[in-house]
TORDREN-185637 format. One line per field, with one value per residue: residue number from 1; residue in three letters; chain; z, y, x of N, C-alpha, C in turn. Coordinates in steps of 0.2 Angstrom, whole numbers. Atoms other than C-alpha are relative to their C-alpha. Layout:
N
k <- NUM ...
r <- ALA ...
c <- A ...
n.pz <- Z ...
n.py <- Y ...
n.px <- X ...
ca.pz <- Z ...
ca.py <- Y ...
ca.px <- X ...
c.pz <- Z ...
c.py <- Y ...
c.px <- X ...
% end
This chain:
90
k <- 1 2 3 4 5 6 7 8 9 10 11 12 13 14 15 16 17 18 19 20 21 22 23 24 25 26 27 28 29 30 31 32 33 34 35 36 37 38 39 40 41 42 43 44 45 46 47 48 49 50 51 52 53 54 55 56 57 58 59 60 61 62 63 64 65 66 67 68 69 70 71 72 73 74 75 76 77 78 79 80 81 82 83 84 85 86 87 88 89 90
r <- MET ILE VAL GLY THR ALA ALA ALA PHE LEU LEU TRP PRO ALA THR THR HIS PHE SER GLY ASP GLY TYR GLN LEU LEU SER PHE LEU GLY SER GLY ARG PRO ILE THR LYS GLY TRP ASP TRP GLY ALA THR ARG LEU ILE GLU PHE VAL HIS GLN MET ARG GLY GLY THR GLY LEU ASP SER ALA LEU SER THR TYR ARG VAL VAL SER VAL VAL ALA GLY LEU LEU ALA THR ALA GLY THR VAL LEU LEU LEU ALA ARG LEU ALA ALA
c <- A A A A A A A A A A A A A A A A A A A A A A A A A A A A A A A A A A A A A A A A A A A A A A A A A A A A A A A A A A A A A A A A A A A A A A A A A A A A A A A A A A A A A A A A A A
n.pz <- 4 0 -7 -1 1 -4 -7 1 3 -5 -6 2 5 1 -4 5 4 7 1 5 -3 -4 -4 2 1 -6 -4 4 -3 -6 0 3 8 5 3 7 4 4 3 -5 -2 -5 -7 -5 -1 -5 -7 -3 -1 -5 -7 0 -4 -8 -5 -2 -2 -4 1 -3 2 7 -1 -1 6 6 -3 2 6 1 -4 6 5 -2 -2 6 4 -2 1 8 4 -2 4 5 -2 0 6 3 -2 0
n.py <- -1 7 2 -5 1 5 -2 -4 5 2 -4 -3 5 -3 2 5 4 1 -3 4 6 1 1 9 4 0 3 7 1 2 5 4 2 -1 -7 1 -5 2 -9 -3 8 1 -2 3 5 -1 1 7 4 -4 1 6 -1 -2 5 -2 2 -5 -5 -4 4 -1 -7 0 2 -6 -5 3 2 -7 -5 2 -1 -8 -2 1 -8 -7 2 1 -6 -3 1 -3 -7 -1 0 -6 -6 4
n.px <- 7 5 3 4 5 3 3 5 5 -1 2 7 5 4 5 3 -6 1 6 4 1 -8 2 2 -7 -4 5 -2 -8 0 3 -3 3 -6 1 2 -1 -4 -1 -7 -1 -7 -2 4 -6 -7 4 4 -6 -3 4 -2 -7 -2 6 4 5 2 -2 -7 -7 0 -3 -7 -3 2 -5 -6 -1 -2 -7 -6 1 -4 -7 -3 2 -5 -6 1 1 -8 -2 1 -2 -7 -1 0 -4 -7
ca.pz <- 516 514 533 536 526 533 548 543 535 552 564 555 548 539 549 533 523 508 498 485 489 500 515 505 501 518 525 512 517 535 533 523 506 490 484 467 459 443 439 453 451 456 470 476 476 483 498 500 499 513 524 521 526 543 548 548 553 556 553 563 555 538 542 548 532 520 531 529 511 511 520 508 493 499 504 486 477 487 485 465 464 473 461 447 453 456 438 430 441 436
ca.py <- 534 516 512 529 524 507 515 527 513 504 517 526 512 519 518 511 499 496 504 497 478 476 474 456 452 453 444 429 428 427 415 403 404 405 423 423 439 436 455 455 434 438 448 439 423 431 436 419 412 425 421 402 404 413 399 411 409 423 439 449 436 440 460 457 447 462 474 463 461 481 487 475 480 500 496 488 505 516 506 504 522 528 516 523 541 537 530 544 556 547
ca.px <- 664 659 659 651 637 635 633 621 610 611 609 594 582 568 552 542 552 541 528 515 515 530 520 512 530 535 519 523 543 537 524 534 522 532 534 524 529 536 541 557 560 580 579 565 576 591 578 570 589 596 580 584 601 598 585 572 554 541 537 552 565 557 559 576 581 573 585 601 598 595 611 621 613 617 634 637 629 640 656 650 648 665 673 666 669 687 689 681 691 708
c.pz <- 1 8 3 -2 2 6 1 0 7 5 -3 -4 -1 4 -4 -5 -7 -2 -6 4 5 6 -2 1 7 6 -4 1 7 1 -3 -8 -5 -3 -9 -5 -5 -4 4 0 2 5 4 2 5 8 1 2 5 7 2 4 9 3 3 -1 2 -3 3 -3 -8 0 0 -7 -5 3 -3 -8 -2 0 -6 -7 0 1 -8 -6 2 -1 -8 -2 2 -4 -5 0 -1 -7 -5 2 -2 -8
c.py <- -5 -2 6 -2 -5 1 3 -4 -5 3 5 -4 6 -2 -4 -2 0 5 -5 -7 -3 -3 -8 -1 -3 -8 -9 -4 -3 -5 -8 -1 4 6 -1 6 0 7 1 -7 1 3 -3 -7 0 2 -5 -4 2 -2 -7 -2 2 -3 6 -1 7 7 7 -3 3 10 2 -2 7 5 -2 2 10 4 -4 4 10 -1 -2 6 4 -2 0 10 4 -3 2 9 1 -2 4 7 -1 2
c.px <- -3 -2 -5 -7 -3 -2 -6 -7 -2 -4 -6 -4 -6 -7 -7 3 -3 -7 -5 -1 4 -3 -4 6 2 -4 0 8 -2 -5 2 -4 4 -2 -3 0 5 5 9 4 8 1 -5 3 6 -4 0 8 2 -4 1 6 1 -5 -7 -9 -5 1 6 5 -1 2 9 5 0 7 7 1 1 6 5 0 1 6 2 0 6 5 -1 1 7 5 0 2 9 3 0 5 8 1
% end
């Protein structure tokens, strides 16, 4: 189930990834400017860290970083749901 979900995340990405100020955040990450949104400090630091570890620069790299973080978050959520349901069913 988790492998199938991972395949779905990778094979059918959404054409619009962001709502609200998401494109602004993407632009900040791609240009190297620090993201100054205080309301989402933990996720912002994680995305910046992943972007730096990937050696990314530019908008394409920033978009790719957001996709990587999104897929991993989706897989963690799916795995957590499966584990929770297994525990509840036991």
